N, C-alpha and C positions, 0 to 999 in steps of 0.2 A: 591259737595255734594249739593241736592235742597233743599230749605228749606221747608217745608210743611206746614208752617204757610200760605206761601205767596200764596201756591194753592188754588183755589176752595175746600168747601169740597168731592163732588165727585173724582175730580182728586188726592187729598192727601190720599181719599179710595182704589183707583187702586194704587197706588204707593208703598203704603205700603204692599196691596196684591202682589204685583210684588218681592218688596225686599223680604219677606216672603215665597215665592216660588223659588226664587232663593238663598235661604238659605237652604231650603229641597233638593233641587237638588244637592245642593255641600256637603250637608252631608254624611257623611258613613254609618249613621246610616237611617233605615224604619222601621216603623210602620208594622202591622201584616197586614194591609189591604193595603200598600205601597208594602210589600215583595211580597203580590200575583200580583200584578201589574206587578211590575219589573220581576219577573220568570215566568209570563205568566201562573200564574195556579192559583187554587181558595185556600181562606184562610184554609181550611179543609185540605190540601197539607201542606201547610207550618206549619200548628198544628202537624199533624201528621210525617212530617219529625223531627222538634224539639223533638218530644215525643221520636220517634226512635235514638236518637242519632245522625241524619244525619246532621242536622243544629242547629247551637249553637243560643241558647235564652240568650239573654244579660234582664235582670231584670232595669228599670227605677224606682223603689216605686213598685205598682201593675203593669206597664205596660213592657208589651213584647218587646224588639225592637231587631231588625235583622244588619246585617253587609251587604252591598251590595255587599262586598268580599265573604264572606259567601255563598250568594248565589250565585254568577257566579259560586263556588268550586260545589255548588250542583246541576245546570243547566250542567256544564262538565260531573258527573257523573253519571247523571241521562239520559244524552243522549250518552253515551257510549254503553251501552248495546244494545238499540237501533240499535246503527251502527253496532255493532257486528250483531246482528239479520237479517241485511240488511235493513231494514227499511229507507225510506228517511228521510233528515233531513230538517225541515222545516225554 
């Protein structure tokens, strides 16, 4: 473990940012913006999918959260109709 007190201030800030990012990447939970980025879609699509019951929305207080595994299932379901219609998968 690195002692951030022994580092210059800029290095300590960078190290803390890297730790935060690593924790976010390993978490199964994402916020609305990250869910849209993960699924390569708009935030509006995420909202509509949740409103229609296609994607489970979990609440952390007043903040919606989504599971990456639920997003993976939505992506698979969304790709299946396109494949049946003969569209190329990207």
